[in-house]
C-alpha positions as CSV (number, residue, x, y, z in Angstrom):
1,X,11.8,-16.7,-3.0
2,X,14.2,-15.4,-5.1
3,X,14.8,-12.1,-7.0
4,X,16.5,-13.1,-9.7
5,X,19.3,-11.5,-9.6
6,X,22.6,-13.5,-9.7
7,X,25.2,-10.2,-8.8
8,X,25.3,-6.3,-8.0
9,X,26.7,-5.2,-11.6
10,X,24.4,-3.0,-13.4
11,X,21.7,-2.9,-11.0
12,X,21.0,0.4,-12.7
13,X,19.0,-0.7,-15.4
14,X,16.7,-3.1,-12.7
15,X,14.0,-1.7,-12.3
16,X,11.6,-1.8,-9.0
17,X,11.4,-6.0,-7.7
18,X,9.4,-5.3,-4.7
19,X,6.0,-7.0,-4.5
20,X,2.8,-5.0,-6.7
21,X,5.0,-3.0,-8.5
22,X,2.8,-0.4,-10.1
23,X,0.3,-0.4,-8.4
24,X,1.2,1.9,-5.7
25,X,-1.4,4.3,-6.9
26,X,-4.5,1.6,-6.3
27,X,-2.7,1.7,-2.6
28,X,-3.1,4.8,-2.2
29,X,-5.7,5.6,-3.0
30,X,-7.7,2.3,-0.9
31,X,-5.9,4.1,1.8
32,X,-7.7,7.4,1.6
33,X,-10.7,5.8,1.2
34,X,-10.3,4.2,4.4
35,X,-9.6,7.2,5.9
36,X,-12.2,9.3,4.9
37,X,-15.2,6.5,5.6
38,X,-13.4,6.2,8.8
39,X,-13.3,9.9,10.0
40,X,-17.3,9.4,8.6
41,X,-18.1,7.0,11.1
42,X,-15.9,8.6,13.8
43,X,-18.3,11.9,13.3
44,X,-21.5,9.4,13.0
45,X,-20.6,7.1,15.8
46,X,-19.6,10.6,18.5
47,X,-23.3,12.9,17.1
48,X,-25.3,9.6,18.1
49,X,-23.5,9.3,21.9
50,X,-23.8,13.2,22.1
51,X,-27.4,13.2,21.0
52,X,-28.3,10.6,23.6
53,X,-26.2,12.5,26.1
54,X,-28.2,15.5,25.8
55,X,-31.4,13.7,25.5
56,X,-30.5,11.8,28.9
57,X,-29.8,15.0,30.5
58,X,-32.5,17.0,28.6
59,X,-34.8,13.3,30.8
60,X,-33.2,13.7,33.7
61,X,-32.3,17.4,34.4
62,X,-28.5,18.9,34.5
63,X,-28.9,20.1,37.7
64,X,-28.7,16.4,38.9
65,X,-25.6,15.9,37.1
66,X,-23.6,19.1,37.8
67,X,-23.2,22.1,40.5
68,X,-23.8,25.6,39.6
69,X,-19.8,26.0,38.6
70,X,-20.0,23.6,35.9
71,X,-17.9,21.0,37.6
72,X,-19.8,17.5,37.2
73,X,-21.7,16.5,40.8
74,X,-20.1,13.0,42.4
75,X,-23.2,11.5,43.4
76,X,-21.7,8.0,43.5
77,X,-19.4,9.3,46.9
78,X,-22.2,10.8,48.8
79,X,-24.1,9.0,51.5
């Protein structure tokens, strides 16, 4: 791959010589859209997970999973 430059003289007259020059705004726009989509997706997934957990605790009772002081009950260690 060649840039077409033959010497280092007059580099101040040479513009940018990297791929996709002039499309930086498009790449930034794509990154911002992806970033917003990612946050929305994470919020939806976490909301769904919390809703399922709340329903599970409502169905089985919180007392079965937590002690009165709010610590988790380790039922798997009890015999």
